[in-house]
N, C-alpha and C positions, 0 to 999 in steps of 0.2 A: 445224603441227602445233597451233599454238594455234586455229585456224577448228575441225579435228575435236573438240579438249577443248571449246569454246564447244557448238556443237553438244550431244557428248554431255551437257553439262552441262544442256541444255535440256531435253534428252529425260526424264534423270533427275529434272527439277525438276516436270515434269509427270507423270510417273509417280507422282513422292512426294505431288506434291497429290492427283491422282484416288485416291490409295489413302488420305488423310485424308477426302476426300470421300464415298467410300465405305462406310469406319469409321464416320462419322459418320452415316449414314444408317443402319447396320445398327444402330449405338447406340440409336437412339431408336424404329426397327423391332422392337427383340428380341424382346419378346415375341410379338409377330406371326408372325414366323421360325420362332421356337422352336415355336410352335405348330403350324404347316404343316408344319417337319420333324419334328418329332419327337412328332408326338400320339399315333401309334402304343402309342410305347413308353415314353411316359410313364406313362399309366397302369399299365404292369405294375412300372416299376422306382420310383414314387411313393411310397408308403409305406414301401419298403424304406430311400427313399433319407433320409428324413423322420426316420426310426428309428435312422440311423447318424448321423444330425446333433443331434437333440435327443431319443432315447431311446424309450421305449414312449410310447404316446399316453398321454395324462393321465383318470385314471379320472374319469369324473363324479359330481359332489359333489353336484347338484341329485336327493333321493331320490324325488321326484316324478315326475321324470322321466325316473326310471327304474322305478319301478312302473308306470308307462303302459307304457314300452318292452319291459317284462317282461311285462304283464299279470296283475299283482298288485292286489288291493283293499285287503290288509294287509300293514304291516312289522313287525317284532318287533322292536326296537332296544334291545342288551346294552349294560351299562355293567359289565364284569366283570375282578375283577384277579384272582382266580386258577380260574376258567374255569366256575365255578357258574353263573353268569349266564346264561354264553354257552350252556351246555347247555340252559339252563330254555327260553331264546330258539328255540332250534333245537329243542326240541318241543315248545314254543306250535306254533309255525309248523307243523311239520310235519304237530300236528292239527287246526290251519285248514283247510289242504289235503287231509289224505287223510280224514279222519273227517268236516267239514262241509262241505268240496266248495267253499272258499274260499281262493284263490290267494294265497297267502303265501307273504315270504322274511324269515330273519333276517340281522341285519346289526349291524353294528361298530358301534356310533355315533361312533366318532373317523373314519371315512371317508366321512360325509358333511356335508352343510350343513345343520344343524337349523333356520336361519331361513327355509328352505323352509317349515318346519309351517303358514304360513298361505296357502299354496296345497295342502294338502291337500282334495281332493274330500270333499263329505259323505254319497259313497255309499263310501266307504275308512274305515279304523282304522290307530291308530297305539297299538301295545305299548310301553312302556315296563317294564324288567325293569333295573333299577338295584343294586346294589350299595353298601352304604356300610363305610369302612373308615378306622382309624384313629380321630379326633376330629371326628367326621361328615365325614369328606373322601368327593369323589367317588374312582371308581379312575380310574386314569391316561390311559383311553381314554376319559372320560366329562368329561375338564378342561373343554375348549370348549364341550359344553352346558351345564355346571354355571355358568359364566361367563356365558353368554347367559340361563339363566331367574333367575341371582340380580344381574342387571342393574336398575335401580330405572326405567330405559326401555330396555326390549330391542329391538333393531332387526332386524324381519322383512325382507323381499324386496321386500312391499307395502305402503308408507306408507300406502293411502288411509283406512285405520279404523287409528287410532292408541288407539283406547282400548280396544278387544277385537277387536285382531288375529285371533284363532285360534275366532272365533267360529264356523267352521264345522268344526272340528276335534273329529273323536271318540278318544279313548285309554282305552286299559285300564292299570294301574298294578300291578306288584308288587315289594316291595323286598324285599334280602339283609341281613340285620343281625346283631346279637347284643347281647340284652339286658344282658350286662353290662358295655357299654360305657354312657358318660354318655350318648354322642348317637347313641342306637338309631335305625336306619332314618332316618338324618338327609336323605340323601339323596332317597330316593323323596316324603317327606313336604315337603321345600322343592318339588319339582319339579311336585307333585300341587297345591299348593298356587298356585303360578304360575301352573300352565297354568288354572289355575280362573279365577284372576285376570283374566285375558289372554282368557278369554271362553272355553274349550275347554268341551268336556263328559264329564265320568268316566264312564263305563262300569262298573258294579256297582262293588261295594267295593275301596279300594285293600287290595291283600295285604300280609302282612308277614311274611316270614320269620326266624325265631330260630335261628340256628347254635347257640345253646348250650341249645337243645334237641333240636328236632327238624326241622330246615329244609326235608327231602324232606319231610316229613309238613304241615305248615304249607305246603307248596306243593299239594301235593295236595289239602288241603282247601279251599284257598281257590277252587281248579277247579270245585267241585261247585255252588256259585252262581254263580260267573264263567262257563260255558259259556252256560247258559241265556239271560244277560245279554248275551253277545256276539251270541246266534242272534237273540234281538228286535233289537240295535242293527242288526244285519247283512241282515234278513230272510231267516233260515234256518230250515225246520223242524226243529226240533230229534230232532224222534220220527223224521227221515228220513233220521241220519245214518249214514253209512256203514260197514260195519263187515265188510268182504271182506278177503282175505287182504292182511300187510302190504308195502307198496311197500319197496322198498332206496331207503336214501339216497345209498347209493356205490355205482359200480363197482370189483368188486375183479378183476385181472387178474395171474395167475401168468406170468410172463417169461422165455423161452426164451433171447430173443436180448435184450442189454444191454449196454450200456459197462461194464465193470468200477468205470473210474475215476469214473464218475459216478451211484454207489450209494451212498444213504446210510446209514450203519451207524450211524447214531445221533450224527450232526451236527445241532445245533440249529437253524441257520440255511441258506437256500440259497446255493448255488455263487456267489463273488463275480464279479461280471459283468470283466470283462478289463477294464482301466484306470480298474475302479474304485477310490476309497480305503475304505480298513476303517473305519466306525465302529462301535464295540462300545456296546449301547444292549440292553434289552429282549428284541429284537428279532433281535440278533445279538449273544450273550453273548462274553464274553472267556475264555478257559482261562489264565487264571493259575496263575503258579507259588506255591506255598504253603508254608510253614515252620508248624511244630506242635510243642506239649506238651502232657504232662499235666498239669494243677492240683489234683485231686484225690491226695490221700498216703491209701492204702491203702482197702480197701473196696471192693465188685464194681461199684458207677460210677464212672463216668468223666466227667472232663470237660475238654474241649480248648482252649488257647488258638492260633488261628491266625491268620498271618497273609500277609495276599493280595497278592502286588507286581500293581500296576496301572502301572508305568514304562511308558515308551515307548508309552503307549496316550491316547486320547481322554478316558478315566475319569477324572475326581473325585467329591470327595467331601465333608459339611462335617460337622463336630462334632456328631453326633445323628440322621445319614441310619442307611437301613438296605441291607445289602448282599444281594445276591440270590444264594443257590448252587444251582443245577440239579442235582438228584440221578440216582440212577441206582437202579433196582428189584433188588432181589438175586436170586441166579441160583435160589431155590429156588422163588420165586413166578413166576418166568420158566418154569422146568421142569414148573411144577405147572399152569398156564393152557394151558400148550400141549398138555401130555399130556392132559387131559379134553376138550381141544377136536381130540384126535387131529391136532396137528400136530408132535407130540416128532420126527417123523424128517424136518419138511421146514423145520427154522428158518433154515436158510440160502437157503431157495427167495424169489427177490427176486420180489418183488411191487408194481403201479402200483395206488394209490386215486387214485380225483378223484368229485367231487359228480356226481351224477347231474343234480342243478338246475343251470341254467348262471347263475342270478340268486342261487345260495349266498351265506353271508359269505365263506365259503373253501372254493375250488375244491377242496384238497389239506388231508386233513385234520393232515397234517404232512410234513417233506419226501419226496418219493420221487421214483425208485424207492428201495423202501428191501427189507428182508427183515423176516420176522414175528421171526427174534429180535431185532432193533433196534427194532420195534414194541413187543413185550412188555419188552424190557428200557429200552428210553429214551423213549417216546415217550406209553404210555398210561399211568396212575395204577392200576394194576392190584393194588397193596397195602390200594387204599381199599375201606370196606364199601361191598356194592355195593346198590342202592336195588330199593324195591319194584318202581316200574315197569319197571323191567331184568328183573327175575325174572321178570313177568307175559308179557315180551315174549317169554322164553325156551320158556315152557309149551309153545307148538304144537311144538316143537323136541325134547323133554323123550324118552328111548329106550326110554319104560315108560308103561303107564297112570297105576302108581304115581307115579312120578316127578313127571307130570303133574299130578296130585294134589299131593303133599308140594309143588311149586312153585306153583301156584294157592294152596295154605294160606299160604304164608310171603308172596306177592305182595298178600293179600287180607284175612288175618286182622294187626292192626298189632301185638296182644300177643304169636304167634307169630314176629311178623319182630324183635320188638324182642327179645325173648330169645334168639331162636339167629342174630342177624345182629349188629342195630345194637349192642347193648349191647356185645358180644363182638367187634367189630370185623372179622367173617369178609366176604373179600374174594369175589370171582367163584368162582375156581378154588377156594376152599376151601369152598363153597357146595356149587359141582356134586361136586366128589368128594365129601363128604359124604351128598349125595344117592345115589351110586352105589354108595357103601359103606353103606349102608344097605340096598341090595338085593342085597348080596354083591355086586356087579358089579365087575370088574377098573376101573377107574376110566380107564385107557388109551382112549382114543377115545370114553369113554363120551356124551359130546354133540358126538360130528362132525359130526352133522347142522346145526349151527347155523352159519349163514353168518356169513361172517368181516364181512362189512359190517356186520353188527349187533352184532358185536365194537365195533368201529371206532365204530358210534355211540351208544353204550351206553356206553362207559367214557371218562371226562372225560380230555383230556390232562391227563400228568405238569406239574405246576407247580414252580415255584421255590420254595425255603423263603428266608423273609427273617427278617436278625438283626439286632439293634440294634448296630452299631457299636461297638468298645470301644478306638477308638484318638482322636486329636486332629490333625486333617487341618493344623492350622498348625503342631503337632509333626514330623508324619510324611505329608507329604501324598500319598505314593505307596506308603504301606502300612497296609491295612486291617485292623484286630484285627477278630479273631469270637472271642465266649467262647460253645460250645453244651457241653451238658451230653447224653452218648448216652442216647435213652429207650429203653426196653421194659419191658411189664407184663402179667402177668398177669389178663386178665379176667375170668376165673372160675377162682375159690379151687377149686373141685369138678374142674377139665381142669389139664392139664399145660403147656396150649399159650400160647406167649407171642407180643404183638404187638410187633415192633418199630419204630423211629418209622425212616420211610426214610432221609433224609436224615442223620442223625447220626452212627448203624452202618453207613452208607457211608462217612462221613469217617473213624470210628473204624480202619477195614479201611484207607484210604489213610495214615493213619498210622500201621499198623504195620508195615506194607511198607515206608514211606520211613525207619522209624528201624531197621528190624531187630527186629522186636519178635515175642516167642512169640506167637502167633496164637489168640487166644481162641476155643475151641469153639463157645461158646453162641450168639454172633453169626454172623450167616448171610452165606454166600459172596457177593461181588461181583465184577464187572466192572470193577476199577478201572484196569485200562489205558486205556479209553475206545476212541470211533471208532478205526480204524485204528492205534491205541498211540500218539495223540498226547498222552493224559494222565499217561501216569507213565513216564518215561528210569529204567530201573531201574540202566544203568551208571553214572549219576551220581545216581541217590536223589534224581531230582526229582518231585514229582507234582505235578499242575494240575486247577482245576477250573474249568467255565466260570462266572462269575457277571458280574451286572451292578448299576447301584446305584441305589436310590429314594431320591428326595426325602423328607428328614420333616419334621415342623412342631417338630420336639424339637429347641429349641436354645436355648442359654445364652443371657442377657439381652446387650443389646448393650453395656450398663454394666458391666464386670467390676467394678463396687465395689457394686455391688447384692449383697445376702447370698442364698445359693442353699440350700434343704431338700431333701437327694434320699433318696428311698426305695427301697431296691433287694436286697429279699433272696435270694439265689441266682445265677440268670446275669441279675436283673434289675439286677444291680449294671454289668452291660456299658456300658451310654451313660454311666454315671458316672464310672468308669474314664477316659474320652476327657475329660470335662468336669473332671475334677480335673486331668489333665494338662494340660489348655487354661488352667488357671487357673496353676498352677505354674510354666508356660512366660511367663506375663505377667509373673507375680510377678519371676522371675526377669531380665526384661527391663525391671524399674524400675517395673510400671505399678501403682497400687493397686487390691488386689483384695478385694474384701467377704469374709465370713464364710462358710464352706463347709462343712456341716454334712450329714455320710453316715449313714445308716441303714442296716445292713450284718445281714441274720439268715443262718444256716444252719445246719444238724442240730449238727456239731460241729469246735469249734476247731482240733482235730488233724488233722483228716481230709478238709473241704469248705469252709474257710477261702478263699475266692478272693482272687489277689493278698496275700493276707499279709504277703509282704514287700516288697509296693512302699509298700502305705499312710505305714509310720512317718515316712520320709525326706517321703515327699509332702506330708505335712501339718505336718510341721516346715518346710517351708520355707514354707509357707502361713501358719505362725502364727499368732496372736492367738488366738481361741476355734474356729479353725478345728479340726475332730476327727473321727472315725469314732467311733462308737455301734453295738456292735456285740450281738447278742441270738441263744445258740448254743441251739436249744430242744431239745435231748439231754442239755444238762448241768447239768438241772436236776430237781428232781423233779416242778415243775409246767413244761410247756410256754410258755416265752418267745418271741415275736416282735416283731416289729417293731412292729407298732402298740403293742405294750404299751412301748416303750422310747419312742416318738414321746410317749406319756401321761405319760410318768414325766417330759421336761423339756418342759412343756408351757407351762410360762411363761416358758421364754425360747424358745421356738419362735412364741410370740405375739410377744413383743417383735420378735422379727424380723419378722415379718407387719408389723408396724405401721410398719417402717422400712422396708418395701417387697418385702419378700424373695420370692424364687419358689418354687415347690413341682414338685418332681420327682415322678414316682410311677412305676417300673417292675416288671414284673411279671405276676403272677397276677391276672387280674381280677375271678373269680368273689368270693374272699372277701378276698385281701390289701389290693388297690387300693381294694373297698368300704369296708372295716374303716378304713383310710387315710385318707379321705375324712370318713368319720363321726368319726373323731377332730380333725379340725380344725371340724370342724362344734363339736364338742362344746369346742372351744377357744374358740369365737366365744362360746357360751354361759358358760364358767366363767369366762375372763379378760377377756372382751369383754361380759361384763356384757346379752350378747343373747338375746331370746327365740328358742325352737324354730327359726321360721319365719325371723324374720331372718337368725338364725346358718347357716340353708342358703341364704337371699338371700345371703349375705356370701361363701360359699367359691363357690356359682353365677357371683358378680361376678368372683372371683377366675379363676375359667375362662374365663368370656367374655372377659376384659384380659388373656389369656395367661399368667396368672401362676399358674394351677395346671393342668399340663404332665402327661397320662398316655401310658406307652409299653406297653401292657397287651397280654395276649393270655389267651385261656381255652383 
């Protein structure tokens, strides 16, 4: 028994050692063996296996390589906050390709590494269409590029020529700004100056559009001289420009078979991948629960105080930031445009829309597949005034010769367009309906021959509306307060037609529903339940709105003992409520707090005095010289505004400035902010004894050092 046991052990020992030996050989030869055994199947499954392990393939960030791969000679980069610069870039790229025969592509500047600018071949050209917002700041998607060109020694991909690394680069520049702001078109000016200093050559004049005037007209006027310069630079015969039938940018397909669970009914972001973590931002807004209350007391106007709950999300904010609320178009305009385009009876038809150009910056203009109803209600800015260029593109599809003539006149005659469209904010649906009715035509289907891809191409994507946050993140980090007045106005006193603010009236309808108020029949109806009814819980009376947070440079001094002077009439008081509540919290914590002065103005102390019930206790807590100084414009024979009250307290404000005070201005940019700035110049002259030019420099220095900040709008 012992002998046989010994034999068995020897045999097992040999087998065991042999197995180890074979395993060792297999380990070292594993790649060769795998190649022999699985070569045929590897090619088929490799991409799928890699994607499952590492996700989708990383997108190429070297734009020069992409241009070469796609056979493009021109790339049009855009830095866009509201979608206008993106639209302009797409229009330029399309005209390059279709009219002048130079293959082009529009590109989101955020998606590419601009350090490769030094590799752009000299037979290619780059457009920069850059918007400026706030205090001369770049748009969110242009921050990396801004950092590159703002660097004292920007680093490009090839360090051979450090002095003039962009000597081969040819570029064209157009900026979007607003002249009521201090730093008008700062971004494109800085980009232009930096590129030139680095050796690049600008083609034609730098274009600058003014949103306070007519941005569209500025853009069209700039192109008159730009295209000849472009043709000369690219060796194109301008006289042989192509003028044949239009070429579609999108393919629109109506679907008869689809998965109903995968249809987008207005959702703002794509379905989350299985197993992915939900991160909320501008590309994936959060449907936040809200509460609201009316701030005005009497009168026909309304102002809402809303509190947005961002608990249990990754969203955070700092006092002075902005919150973005994504709006919904009203049902009157949805039905109007659908009706005139002949789509009223097929609003719930499912469609798939995709860019025809494989190199387009966005392959899908919005989440698809979707429906015509969702497109009009949630995805396209159908309430905005229609542009002259869009009207021109519709001429060939007009139903009658007179309609063609009328469209062409509106598209080419600036004065006719200004009077009938621009100044009265007529949207596309209203213009087409007006033309049909002027010929005594039934508007229904009057322009049904207009291709839907042209509508998608011509109307901008519906953008969020931004509001200054009126709460303190230190006091309430998970609740964002918003102060919003409903907007409606009659642009032409000879007509009863009213223009309604897209978002504020939507929010008012939400407020009515949740608080069981009698509906205001003057306000248009909205679909407040949202896609798949996710925005309104009627049983529990809980409403939600899609939101994200945008950072702002509008911030309190780090040192709470520094005095602050705040000027905020109307809803311009919003961020200052947050500032004051934060300082009160610091005071309650035992920290020393500097003098805090608020200048607030409104029409009537009994109707629109915002947060009047809060101020007494807040300023009592702050104590000392801290106080609110009010201006009620409709309670005196002569209208009194915040700038008048500011002047009345000029000596005290000057003394605070001498102690290092910060100045904050929020509200109307065109009149109020300009007058307030001039008032501080007067302080420097009257109380500081400075000449006018030195006084101007004094205020400019306050701005440059962050002691004079504005959060304004036009």
